[in-house]
N, CA, C and O atoms as a DFTB+ gen file, in Angstrom:
456 C
 N C O
     1  1       0.780      -1.039       0.016
     2  2      -0.058       0.038       0.040
     3  2       0.907       1.261      -0.079
     4  3       1.932       1.361       0.596
     5  1       0.550       2.051      -0.867
     6  2       1.460       3.354      -0.943
     7  2       0.759       4.397      -0.468
     8  3      -0.402       4.628      -0.805
     9  1       1.498       5.164       0.435
    10  2       1.052       6.447       1.130
    11  2       1.657       7.738       0.472
    12  3       2.862       7.828       0.236
    13  1       0.827       8.651       0.213
    14  2       1.012       9.822      -0.377
    15  2       1.315      11.015       0.654
    16  3       0.598      11.083       1.653
    17  1       2.099      11.740       0.512
    18  2       2.049      12.968       1.579
    19  2       1.014      13.842       1.330
    20  3       0.599      13.870       0.172
    21  1       0.435      14.651       2.249
    22  2      -0.710      15.566       2.225
    23  2      -0.155      16.875       1.827
    24  3       0.868      17.378       2.292
    25  1      -0.888      17.354       0.968
    26  2      -0.465      18.815       0.643
    27  2      -0.766      19.787       1.864
    28  3      -1.526      19.436       2.766
    29  1      -0.152      20.991       1.853
    30  2      -0.542      21.875       2.929
    31  2      -2.066      22.138       2.991
    32  3      -2.617      22.306       4.079
    33  1      -2.650      22.170       1.989
    34  2      -4.100      22.410       2.034
    35  2      -4.847      21.299       2.619
    36  3      -5.687      21.476       3.501
    37  1      -4.526      20.071       2.098
    38  2      -5.185      18.972       2.855
    39  2      -4.810      18.800       4.336
    40  3      -5.670      18.368       5.103
    41  1      -3.661      19.089       4.758
    42  2      -3.244      19.066       6.071
    43  2      -4.108      20.083       6.864
    44  3      -4.558      19.721       7.951
    45  1      -4.387      21.397       6.374
    46  2      -4.995      22.354       6.881
    47  2      -6.592      21.904       7.198
    48  3      -7.131      22.046       8.295
    49  1      -7.196      21.359       6.057
    50  2      -8.578      20.882       6.124
    51  2      -8.613      19.729       7.084
    52  3      -9.481      19.801       7.954
    53  1      -7.840      18.697       7.085
    54  2      -7.889      17.672       8.104
    55  2      -7.841      18.228       9.496
    56  3      -8.593      17.760      10.350
    57  1      -6.960      19.249       9.795
    58  2      -6.715      19.667      11.133
    59  2      -8.100      20.550      11.587
    60  3      -8.611      20.437      12.701
    61  1      -8.565      21.370      10.613
    62  2      -9.701      22.069      10.972
    63  2     -10.939      21.118      11.172
    64  3     -11.738      21.386      12.069
    65  1     -11.131      19.985      10.347
    66  2     -12.147      18.977      10.618
    67  2     -12.072      18.376      11.976
    68  3     -13.111      18.309      12.633
    69  1     -10.891      17.908      12.494
    70  2     -10.712      17.372      13.577
    71  2     -10.997      18.358      14.969
    72  3     -11.438      17.963      16.049
    73  1     -10.621      19.699      14.614
    74  2     -11.202      20.709      15.699
    75  2     -12.579      20.807      15.669
    76  3     -13.097      21.102      16.746
    77  1     -13.273      20.648      14.773
    78  2     -14.659      20.842      14.729
    79  2     -15.523      19.774      15.297
    80  3     -16.501      20.080      15.978
    81  1     -15.224      18.582      15.063
    82  2     -15.774      17.373      15.417
    83  2     -16.397      17.378      16.733
    84  3     -17.610      17.216      16.863
    85  1     -15.532      17.576      17.802
    86  2     -16.020      17.496      19.134
    87  2     -17.090      18.538      19.432
    88  3     -17.876      18.348      20.360
    89  1     -17.151      19.732      18.608
    90  2     -17.971      20.723      18.889
    91  2     -19.348      20.386      18.371
    92  3     -20.371      20.793      18.923
    93  1     -19.337      19.494      17.099
    94  2     -20.682      19.060      16.554
    95  2     -21.228      18.033      17.315
    96  3     -22.449      17.919      17.422
    97  1     -20.326      17.158      17.937
    98  2     -20.861      16.006      18.606
    99  2     -21.318      16.301      20.002
   100  3     -22.140      15.576      20.562
   101  1     -20.764      17.415      20.600
   102  2     -21.254      17.722      22.117
   103  2     -22.702      18.105      21.953
   104  3     -23.204      18.732      21.020
   105  1     -23.284      17.612      23.035
   106  2     -24.890      17.772      23.430
   107  2     -24.971      19.042      23.812
   108  3     -23.975      19.528      24.348
   109  1     -26.138      19.843      23.630
   110  2     -26.282      20.981      24.316
   111  2     -26.429      20.889      25.832
   112  3     -26.946      19.905      26.360
   113  1     -26.002      21.847      26.465
   114  2     -26.362      21.820      28.108
   115  2     -27.875      21.405      28.394
   116  3     -28.779      21.802      27.658
   117  1     -28.083      20.674      29.381
   118  2     -29.410      20.364      29.903
   119  2     -29.727      21.093      31.194
   120  3     -29.031      21.167      32.206
   121  1     -30.940      21.625      30.948
   122  2     -31.506      22.166      32.227
   123  2     -32.901      21.805      32.405
   124  3     -33.720      22.036      31.515
   125  1     -33.276      21.153      33.695
   126  2     -34.415      20.716      34.044
   127  2     -35.272      21.726      34.860
   128  3     -34.773      22.404      35.758
   129  1     -36.592      21.799      34.508
   130  2     -37.443      22.719      35.364
   131  2     -38.633      21.901      35.601
   132  3     -39.084      21.254      34.656
   133  1     -39.259      21.844      36.875
   134  2     -40.321      21.097      37.295
   135  2     -41.664      22.034      37.358
   136  3     -41.585      23.232      37.630
   137  1     -42.809      21.425      37.102
   138  2     -44.027      22.240      37.338
   139  2     -44.733      21.320      38.718
   140  3     -45.010      20.121      38.720
   141  1     -44.881      22.171      39.681
   142  2     -45.598      21.641      40.968
   143  2     -46.477      22.585      41.329
   144  3     -46.201      23.781      41.241
   145  1     -47.594      22.149      41.762
   146  2     -48.761      23.021      42.299
   147  2     -48.803      24.351      41.644
   148  3     -48.952      25.375      42.311
   149  1     -48.660      24.362      40.198
   150  2     -48.865      25.492      39.402
   151  2     -47.590      26.486      39.426
   152  3     -47.714      27.661      39.081
   153  1     -46.439      25.979      39.826
   154  2     -45.317      26.801      40.081
   155  2     -44.123      26.172      39.289
   156  3     -44.052      24.947      39.194
   157  1     -43.221      26.953      38.741
   158  2     -41.925      26.471      38.213
   159  2     -40.906      26.231      39.288
   160  3     -40.665      27.078      40.148
   161  1     -40.309      25.062      39.226
   162  2     -39.051      24.861      40.198
   163  2     -38.035      24.505      39.365
   164  3     -38.216      23.590      38.560
   165  1     -36.781      25.198      39.440
   166  2     -36.685      26.426      39.924
   167  2     -37.317      27.543      39.087
   168  3     -37.320      27.400      37.865
   169  1     -37.858      28.656      39.639
   170  2     -38.363      29.549      38.836
   171  2     -37.363      30.595      38.004
   172  3     -37.801      31.288      37.087
   173  1     -36.048      30.625      38.407
   174  2     -35.064      31.229      37.712
   175  2     -34.052      30.142      37.335
   176  3     -33.545      29.378      38.156
   177  1     -33.801      30.141      36.001
   178  2     -32.695      29.151      35.682
   179  2     -31.521      29.900      34.876
   180  3     -31.803      30.655      33.946
   181  1     -30.340      29.687      35.227
   182  2     -29.094      30.362      34.575
   183  2     -28.642      29.405      33.475
   184  3     -28.541      28.198      33.698
   185  1     -28.368      29.951      32.278
   186  2     -27.774      29.303      31.179
   187  2     -26.701      29.941      30.654
   188  3     -26.684      31.158      30.838
   189  1     -25.601      29.355      29.917
   190  2     -24.598      29.984      29.331
   191  2     -25.157      30.745      28.133
   192  3     -25.975      30.264      27.348
   193  1     -24.595      32.100      28.051
   194  2     -24.964      32.791      26.894
   195  2     -24.445      32.243      25.505
   196  3     -23.447      31.522      25.495
   197  1     -25.070      32.553      24.386
   198  2     -24.607      32.220      23.223
   199  2     -24.462      30.850      23.102
   200  3     -23.595      30.403      22.351
   201  1     -25.299      30.013      23.830
   202  2     -25.286      28.570      23.627
   203  2     -26.548      27.972      23.601
   204  3     -27.395      28.218      24.459
   205  1     -26.771      27.023      22.454
   206  2     -28.114      26.314      22.683
   207  2     -28.221      25.426      23.750
   208  3     -27.275      24.734      24.125
   209  1     -29.516      25.407      24.345
   210  2     -29.739      24.632      25.710
   211  2     -31.117      23.877      25.431
   212  3     -32.104      24.299      24.828
   213  1     -30.896      22.585      26.066
   214  2     -32.032      21.716      25.967
   215  2     -32.740      21.868      27.416
   216  3     -32.198      21.438      28.435
   217  1     -33.856      22.445      27.419
   218  2     -34.793      22.441      28.508
   219  2     -35.833      21.400      28.599
   220  3     -36.755      21.296      27.790
   221  1     -35.653      20.663      29.577
   222  2     -36.428      19.594      29.902
   223  2     -37.488      19.969      31.040
   224  3     -37.075      20.184      32.179
   225  1     -38.885      20.051      30.735
   226  2     -40.013      20.479      31.662
   227  2     -40.685      19.287      31.959
   228  3     -41.139      18.560      31.076
   229  1     -40.788      19.012      33.344
   230  2     -41.386      17.864      34.075
   231  2     -42.591      18.350      34.554
   232  3     -42.494      19.202      35.438
   233  1     -43.922      17.963      34.129
   234  2     -45.095      18.446      34.799
   235  2     -45.505      17.372      35.841
   236  3     -45.893      16.272      35.447
   237  1     -45.433      17.650      37.084
   238  2     -45.692      16.902      38.258
   239  2     -47.111      17.010      38.455
   240  3     -47.691      16.019      38.897
   241  1     -47.807      18.115      38.183
   242  2     -49.370      18.246      38.380
   243  2     -50.019      17.309      37.411
   244  3     -49.505      16.876      36.380
   245  1     -51.348      17.024      37.926
   246  2     -52.229      16.268      37.228
   247  2     -52.812      16.994      36.109
   248  3     -53.283      16.338      35.180
   249  1     -52.841      18.344      36.078
   250  2     -53.232      19.137      35.009
   251  2     -52.226      19.585      34.104
   252  3     -51.077      19.817      34.481
   253  1     -52.693      19.746      32.662
   254  2     -51.914      20.439      31.737
   255  2     -51.451      21.777      32.036
   256  3     -52.150      22.537      32.706
   257  1     -50.278      22.127      31.567
   258  2     -49.763      23.594      31.664
   259  2     -49.068      23.909      30.376
   260  3     -48.512      22.992      29.771
   261  1     -49.054      25.140      29.903
   262  2     -48.411      25.416      28.691
   263  2     -47.225      26.533      29.066
   264  3     -47.370      27.647      29.568
   265  1     -46.156      25.938      28.702
   266  2     -44.886      26.689      28.836
   267  2     -45.110      27.913      27.665
   268  3     -45.468      27.633      26.521
   269  1     -44.877      29.144      28.065
   270  2     -45.020      30.169      27.158
   271  2     -44.004      31.208      27.337
   272  3     -43.683      31.497      28.489
   273  1     -43.459      31.806      26.350
   274  2     -42.384      32.850      26.398
   275  2     -42.488      33.666      25.206
   276  3     -42.185      33.095      24.159
   277  1     -42.859      34.911      25.133
   278  2     -42.713      35.848      24.019
   279  2     -41.194      36.209      23.724
   280  3     -40.759      36.426      22.593
   281  1     -40.458      36.246      24.871
   282  2     -39.111      36.616      24.519
   283  2     -38.320      35.449      23.949
   284  3     -37.432      35.669      23.125
   285  1     -38.595      34.264      24.338
   286  2     -37.970      33.018      23.907
   287  2     -38.647      32.506      22.595
   288  3     -38.086      31.637      21.929
   289  1     -39.783      33.007      22.239
   290  2     -40.436      32.764      21.119
   291  2     -40.811      31.166      21.318
   292  3     -40.648      30.412      20.359
   293  1     -41.240      30.734      22.384
   294  2     -41.475      29.344      22.673
   295  2     -42.851      29.247      23.251
   296  3     -43.195      30.138      24.028
   297  1     -43.680      28.279      22.971
   298  2     -44.795      27.856      23.543
   299  2     -45.116      26.319      23.464
   300  3     -45.054      25.785      22.357
   301  1     -45.432      25.628      24.485
   302  2     -45.648      24.275      24.376
   303  2     -46.359      23.649      25.459
   304  3     -45.946      23.748      26.615
   305  1     -47.533      22.929      25.124
   306  2     -48.294      22.364      26.226
   307  2     -47.655      21.157      26.809
   308  3     -47.090      20.325      26.099
   309  1     -47.734      21.070      27.957
   310  2     -47.092      19.892      28.672
   311  2     -48.320      19.314      29.527
   312  3     -48.816      19.943      30.462
   313  1     -48.801      17.920      29.065
   314  2     -49.909      17.349      29.795
   315  2     -49.465      17.066      31.199
   316  3     -48.287      16.979      31.546
   317  1     -50.493      16.932      31.959
   318  2     -50.385      16.383      33.364
   319  2     -49.489      15.168      33.569
   320  3     -49.836      14.109      33.046
   321  1     -48.486      15.219      34.209
   322  2     -47.583      13.933      34.392
   323  2     -46.678      13.650      33.368
   324  3     -45.972      12.642      33.383
   325  1     -46.658      14.634      32.321
   326  2     -45.635      14.393      31.236
   327  2     -44.340      15.221      31.296
   328  3     -44.224      16.218      32.008
   329  1     -43.470      14.784      30.577
   330  2     -42.210      15.505      30.303
   331  2     -42.051      16.090      28.758
   332  3     -42.439      15.449      27.781
   333  1     -41.497      17.251      28.683
   334  2     -41.219      17.743      27.211
   335  2     -39.952      18.403      27.147
   336  3     -39.379      18.781      28.169
   337  1     -39.519      18.550      26.079
   338  2     -38.256      19.062      25.668
   339  2     -38.483      20.228      24.754
   340  3     -39.166      20.213      23.730
   341  1     -37.709      21.413      25.344
   342  2     -37.820      22.683      24.559
   343  2     -36.436      23.064      24.222
   344  3     -35.671      23.238      25.171
   345  1     -36.040      23.205      23.151
   346  2     -34.585      23.778      22.843
   347  2     -34.831      25.403      22.878
   348  3     -35.822      25.932      22.376
   349  1     -33.898      26.030      23.471
   350  2     -33.734      27.473      23.446
   351  2     -32.417      27.998      23.090
   352  3     -31.454      27.280      23.360
   353  1     -32.208      29.136      22.527
   354  2     -31.034      29.785      22.289
   355  2     -30.496      29.310      20.954
   356  3     -31.191      28.635      20.196
   357  1     -29.192      29.686      20.658
   358  2     -28.336      30.516      21.554
   359  2     -28.818      31.978      21.795
   360  3     -29.244      32.655      20.859
   361  1     -28.750      32.407      22.953
   362  2     -29.212      33.736      23.364
   363  2     -28.137      34.726      24.002
   364  3     -27.279      34.351      24.801
   365  1     -28.269      35.866      23.609
   366  2     -27.344      36.926      24.120
   367  2     -27.598      37.027      25.715
   368  3     -28.608      36.573      26.253
   369  1     -26.671      37.604      26.319
   370  2     -26.818      37.766      27.686
   371  2     -28.102      38.498      27.831
   372  3     -28.551      39.281      26.994
   373  1     -28.682      38.164      29.014
   374  2     -30.071      38.963      29.367
   375  2     -31.068      38.033      30.206
   376  3     -30.693      36.939      30.629
   377  1     -32.181      38.460      30.393
   378  2     -33.186      37.910      31.111
   379  2     -34.373      37.786      30.161
   380  3     -34.734      38.706      29.427
   381  1     -35.056      36.389      30.232
   382  2     -36.040      36.072      29.258
   383  2     -37.178      35.383      30.091
   384  3     -37.031      34.227      30.488
   385  1     -38.301      36.099      30.346
   386  2     -39.306      35.616      31.289
   387  2     -40.136      34.557      30.415
   388  3     -40.290      34.589      29.194
   389  1     -40.625      33.630      31.306
   390  2     -41.545      32.682      30.722
   391  2     -42.741      32.518      31.792
   392  3     -42.616      32.922      32.948
   393  1     -43.884      31.907      31.323
   394  2     -44.995      31.729      32.285
   395  2     -45.846      30.459      32.106
   396  3     -45.516      29.696      31.198
   397  1     -46.737      30.200      32.750
   398  2     -47.758      29.058      32.448
   399  2     -49.037      29.825      31.997
   400  3     -49.671      30.644      32.663
   401  1     -49.275      29.414      30.787
   402  2     -50.448      30.118      30.102
   403  2     -51.822      29.691      30.919
   404  3     -52.806      30.429      30.935
   405  1     -51.779      28.552      31.521
   406  2     -53.204      28.124      32.092
   407  2     -53.189      28.815      33.486
   408  3     -54.262      29.181      33.966
   409  1     -51.982      29.019      34.183
   410  2     -52.017      29.451      35.596
   411  2     -51.020      30.640      35.571
   412  3     -50.002      30.565      36.259
   413  1     -51.261      31.709      34.825
   414  2     -50.199      32.743      34.614
   415  2     -49.909      33.667      35.978
   416  3     -48.871      34.322      36.069
   417  1     -50.850      33.657      36.951
   418  2     -50.576      34.469      38.230
   419  2     -49.647      33.652      39.115
   420  3     -48.979      34.245      39.962
   421  1     -49.550      32.226      38.968
   422  2     -48.554      31.531      39.888
   423  2     -47.336      31.100      38.863
   424  3     -46.183      31.447      39.116
   425  1     -47.588      30.492      37.946
   426  2     -46.544      29.973      37.193
   427  2     -45.714      30.885      36.367
   428  3     -45.940      31.104      35.176
   429  1     -44.777      31.388      37.030
   430  2     -43.893      32.410      36.602
   431  2     -42.338      32.039      36.672
   432  3     -41.906      31.481      37.681
   433  1     -41.480      32.355      35.575
   434  2     -40.068      32.137      35.623
   435  2     -39.328      32.887      34.862
   436  3     -39.856      33.730      34.137
   437  1     -38.089      32.719      34.897
   438  2     -37.060      33.494      34.032
   439  2     -35.954      32.718      33.604
   440  3     -35.467      31.906      34.391
   441  1     -35.388      32.888      32.208
   442  2     -34.175      32.256      31.865
   443  2     -33.253      33.442      32.162
   444  3     -33.646      34.579      31.901
   445  1     -32.042      33.230      32.698
   446  2     -30.851      34.171      32.785
   447  2     -29.759      33.552      32.019
   448  3     -29.133      32.553      32.373
   449  1     -29.559      34.309      30.811
   450  2     -28.348      33.854      30.044
   451  2     -27.184      34.756      30.431
   452  3     -27.334      35.967      30.264
   453  1     -26.006      34.282      30.945
   454  2     -24.904      34.877      31.324
   455  2     -23.640      34.239      30.937
   456  3     -22.567      34.747      31.262
């Protein structure tokens, strides 16, 4: 089997692809929020800025709730006793409120990107 030396361009492309592979394969950070008694726990969650995040919402209540955020441009109904995944970001640094559409007076929270 003959081996041929790599050209400088091929060497550069190979090095660049090796550097990118771990970033592509890395899963987004995971943040869990629970709904209990029509409240979000924790009500404030911190996430890294400029990073896509996997938000796992676990509804411990027997009734459905809708995760809603105008600032995050997300809304999703989570049936009672169910778990849902919502991807958010990447977000610039700041605060992004969310609420429960079905119980908006009690179900309030905030994503803090820093």
